[in-house]
PAZA-298391 format. One record per residue (C-alpha): residue number from 1; x, y, z. Coordinates in steps of 0.001 Angstrom, whole numbers. Last residue first. Example, Ala and Ser with C-alpha at 12.3 -4.5 7.8 and 13.67 -1.06 7.14 Angstrom:
% PAZA-298391
    i       xx       yy       zz
    2    13670    -1060     7140
    1    12300    -4500     7800
This chain:
% PAZA-298391
    i       xx       yy       zz
  348    40818   148990   116935
  347    40096   145943   118995
  346    38808   144091   115945
  345    42089   144767   114118
  344    44175   143477   117034
  343    42108   140323   117286
  342    42496   139630   113589
  341    46313   139996   113842
  340    46501   137539   116738
  339    44435   134936   114922
  338    46761   135125   111907
  337    49831   134708   114109
  336    48299   131701   115852
  335    47379   130112   112534
  334    50942   130532   111306
  333    52273   128914   114503
  332    49883   125980   114093
  331    51213   125190   110573
  330    54962   125363   111328
  329    54990   122762   114069
  328    53454   120028   111932
  327    55542   120861   108885
  326    58714   121164   110915
  325    57998   117779   112488
  324    57409   116177   109101
  323    60665   117561   107771
  322    62522   116457   110911
  321    61071   112946   110647
  320    62081   112715   106992
  319    65596   113869   107830
  318    65818   111377   110693
  317    64744   108575   108359
  316    67416   109595   105855
  315    70009   109749   108635
  314    69054   106262   109799
  313    69246   104888   106275
  312    72666   106464   105766
  311    73839   105020   109086
  310    72603   101557   108092
  309    74415   101818   104764
  308    77572   102986   106519
  307    77335   100113   109013
  306    76866    97638   106164
  305    79891    99002   104324
  304    81936    98872   107521
  303    80907    95254   108090
  302    81644    94400   104466
  301    85110    95940   104769
  300    85735    94119   108058
  299    84753    90796   106468
  298    86977    91517   103489
  297    89916    92296   105762
  296    89374    89165   107838
  295    89082    87064   104707
  294    92299    88551   103315
  293    94151    87906   106584
  292    92782    84365   106666
  291    93965    83753   103099
  290    97377    85313   103766
  289    97877    83190   106882
  288    96835    79897   105290
  287    98527    80266   101897
  286   101823    81542   103277
  285   101896    79002   106112
  284   101258    76070   103765
  283   103762    77268   101162
  282   106446    77901   103781
  281   105900    74518   105405
  280   105978    72680   102095
  279   109119    74533   100952
  278   111010    74035   104205
  277   109867    70427   104312
  276   111053    69664   100799
  275   114378    71442   101136
  274   115240    69698   104400
  273   114051    66275   103278
  272   116067    66438   100059
  271   119117    67790   101870
  270   119025    64909   104350
  269   118371    62188   101771
  268   121085    63277    99394
  267   120590    65517    96393
  266   121302    64504    92808
  265   118041    65822    91411
  264   115889    67379    94145
  263   115250    70631    92247
  262   113541    68703    89427
  261   113415    64979    90099
  260   114474    62853    93056
  259   111405    60582    92605
  258   110371    60910    96267
  257   111215    64617    96155
  256   109104    65089    93025
  255   106194    63321    94719
  254   106529    65632    97708
  253   106588    68736    95500
  252   103485    67567    93624
  251   101617    67004    96871
  250   102780    70302    98357
  249   101627    72343    95364
  248    98270    70642    94877
  247    97337    70832    98568
  246    98534    74426    98782
  245    96437    75313    95723
  244    93318    73768    97260
  243    93909    75464   100603
  242    94493    78867    98981
  241    91339    78738    96884
  240    88992    77871    99729
  239    90846    80010   102274
  238    90458    83301   100389
  237    89377    83048    96761
  236    90860    86247    95291
  235    93607    87201    97714
  234    94498    83675    98809
  233    94502    82165    95324
  232    96477    85033    93781
  231    99007    84876    96615
  230    99368    81133    96082
  229    99864    81686    92346
  228   102460    84377    93039
  227   104167    81813    95326
  226   104464    79152    92625
  225   107439    80721    90883
  224   109532    80308    94049
  223   109697    76583    93337
  222   112109    77146    90462
  221   115334    76042    92115
  220   117133    74102    89457
  219   116540    71048    87320
  218   113275    71283    85372
  217   110713    68618    86207
  216   109300    69744    89557
  215   109179    73447    88694
  214   107572    72813    85299
  213   104796    70638    86668
  212   104433    73026    89603
  211   103845    75993    87308
  210   101447    74082    85070
  209    99396    72651    87938
  208    99128    75964    89789
  207    98223    77816    86597
  206    95549    75260    85729
  205    94042    75625    89189
  204    93984    79416    88948
  203    92531    79416    85443
  202    89760    77105    86631
  201    88953    79455    89503
  200    89017    82478    87180
  199    86543    80815    84836
  198    84352    79783    87766
  197    84149    83368    89030
  196    83518    84722    85536
  195    80623    82321    85151
  194    79311    83174    88622
  193    79277    86914    87952
  192    75519    86977    87355
  191    74825    86047    90956
  190    74781    82617    92585
  189    78310    82565    93919
  188    79615    79127    94885
  187    79616    78441    98597
  186    82593    77045   100486
  185    82015    76314   104175
  184    82708    72606   104406
  183    85463    72700   101778
  182    87220    75436   103765
  181    87261    73262   106886
  180    88564    70311   104875
  179    91357    72294   103175
  178    92303    74228   106314
  177    92699    70928   108247
  176    94545    69002   105516
  175    97490    71280   104749
  174    98510    72757   108101
  173    97808    69488   109909
  172    99902    67448   107481
  171   102638    70073   107764
  170   102750    69471   111507
  169   102913    65685   111116
  168   105718    65896   108554
  167   107583    68486   110640
  166   107424    66257   113711
  165   108382    63013   111963
  164   111204    64585   109957
  163   112626    66209   113075
  162   112278    63073   115215
  161   114028    60956   112600
  160   116845    63493   112326
  159   117076    63614   116107
  158   117146    59854   116585
  157   119528    59039   113738
  156   122559    58532   115992
  155   120483    56124   118096
  154   120014    53894   115067
  153   116516    53354   113742
  152   114662    50038   113643
  151   116340    48954   116866
  150   113075    48628   118793
  149   114121    51352   121224
  148   115128    53647   118356
  147   111793    53118   116625
  146   109973    53632   119931
  145   111763    56928   120587
  144   110944    58169   117069
  143   107251    57400   117499
  142   106803    58755   121020
  141   108642    62010   120345
  140   107084    62638   116937
  139   103578    61787   118137
  138   103862    64066   121151
  137   105472    67049   119443
  136   102515    67039   117047
  135   100340    68993   119454
  134   102718    71917   119869
  133   103585    72710   116238
  132   100369    71772   114441
  131    97289    72399   116596
  130    98858    74787   119089
  129   101215    76938   116997
  128    99650    76747   113552
  127    95997    76240   114508
  126    96244    78964   117141
  125    97808    81291   114576
  124    94931    80669   112158
  123    92344    81194   114889
  122    93893    84524   115913
  121    94044    85644   112302
  120    90274    85418   112248
  119    88021    83830   109628
  118    89045    80253   110326
  117    85398    79119   110459
  116    86455    76267   112748
  115    86633    78674   115671
  114    89226    78028   118388
  113    88028    78816   121887
  112    91535    78948   123448
  111    90893    75791   125488
  110    89160    74106   122570
  109    92332    74523   120521
  108    94427    73006   123300
  107    91972    70122   123655
  106    92063    69461   119914
  105    95879    69477   119901
  104    95902    67081   122853
  103    93595    64729   120939
  102    95634    65200   117756
  101    98851    64078   119540
  100    97324    61366   121748
   99    96174    59286   118794
   98    99520    59169   116979
   97   101161    58392   120308
   96    98705    55560   120902
   95    99410    54226   117413
   94   103150    54368   118099
   93   102593    52381   121306
   92   100556    49749   119451
   91   103116    49567   116630
   90   105882    48902   119174
   89   103835    46139   120780
   88   102992    44630   117342
   87   106534    44627   116018
   86   108648    46584   113473
   85   106541    46963   111509
   84   105920    48424   108028
   83   102831    46349   107176
   82   101267    46936   110634
   81   101643    50722   110640
   80    98480    51578   108661
   79    96361    49220   110774
   78    97504    50649   114108
   77    97054    54264   113022
   76    93553    53522   111718
   75    92533    51779   114919
   74    93953    54506   117139
   73    92296    57245   115081
   72    88976    55397   115130
   71    89250    55039   118902
   70    89450    58876   119116
   69    85909    59303   117743
   68    84457    60415   121083
   67    86616    63555   121080
   66    84147    65549   118994
   65    82728    65112   115504
   64    83973    68228   113692
   63    87082    69168   115654
   62    88039    65555   116311
   61    87505    64745   112642
   60    89725    67698   111669
   59    92460    66555   114032
   58    92565    62979   112757
   57    92563    63955   109076
   56    95310    66529   109688
   55    97443    63933   111437
   54    96628    61427   108691
   53    98209    63705   106021
   52   101859    62872   106904
   51   104283    64799   104685
   50   108018    64304   105282
   49   107231    60689   106181
   48   108442    58500   109032
   47   106525    55263   109650
   46   108337    53326   106931
   45   111736    54874   107675
   44   113836    57767   106494
   43   112171    58566   103172
   42   108436    57936   103301
   41   106649    59608   100364
   40   104341    56710    99486
   39   103741    56238   103204
   38   101601    59378   103221
   37    99147    57955   100712
   36    98789    54803   102780
   35    98272    56951   105854
   34    95530    58995   104186
   33    93711    55773   103329
   32    94133    54443   106865
   31    93030    57683   108505
   30    89946    57831   106284
   29    89042    54248   107146
   28    89624    54718   110881
   27    87574    57926   110915
   26    84716    56187   109095
   25    84951    53274   111524
   24    84626    55630   114480
   23    81797    57570   112864
   22    79859    54398   112159
   21    80162    53379   115799
   20    78989    56805   116984
   19    75863    56649   114809
   18    75400    59292   112118
   17    72030    61063   111989
   16    73309    64414   113137
   15    76827    65622   112363
   14    78562    66856   115466
   13    79107    70364   116765
   12    82167    72551   116883
   11    81113    74461   120003
   10    79280    71626   121728
    9    82251    69323   121411
    8    84710    71901   122691
    7    82493    72751   125625
    6    81971    69095   126467
    5    85703    68398   126386
    4    86441    71433   128561
    3    83746    70474   131055
    2    85229    66993   131323
    1    88712    68455   131867
């Protein structure tokens, strides 16, 4: 286990010049802020939210800074749950569950040699199934069981609470982790096409905002209109564009669900949660997988283009060498023939 932790930490690296204590408090602060934002969309219970960004914040910090920052996750989870109760011992256990889930997810990803570049479909699938689906089973199970034990949630609501908790944590991972990892690696183009690139990026963001503003205000099921925008973002801007659009789309959809506007008008709690989480999960998976697939295709195309250019250069060099060799071999043979003819004439 120690070797696995060291290997994972060495692979993802840690930011130099930042003390461990400062990192822990930075993680706690970010977790707390993300938790306060997540509580704005809580539906079933204070700790249960259909979209819980702190899980993604916790996992991405573990991937970037290593497992040593886990106390910051515990501290942030404890502080964000204090105002909503139910009691300090229960909050402490929930905080431990919220810490254990991303830690286990990080260990699972390190085990399969997950790359934070997210340029391979393998890494995207590992993030989905190990980082989001498998890892977040722990926090959902511990949290919902503690709420039932404390009497905050009835036993008949255990499975619905567990489902909302698990899907909310998983969606938080699928939204936040790609966004942060893409933000680390994004580079604006420096060539003459940069103005056109920025114009298209602005048009993409405006389109996402306009489409979601209409879809969340007009009664009816209009969320499907946003998927062409997600496809546009993934195909043209890869993970950077897709992660930003997914963040915008899911945030606006969650706010609409909390306000019961647009497609959520007149729906009950269960149907609202079901529709919201199905949409958020589908949008996050569509953006992530299509963006990684596009990046993998583009990388392969550039690799093939580079190999072809290298092959053309090699063939050109070979042609030059052959020409030079023919020239060098052709000149002595002519001299030999001329010498032979002179000798034959002198003999006669």
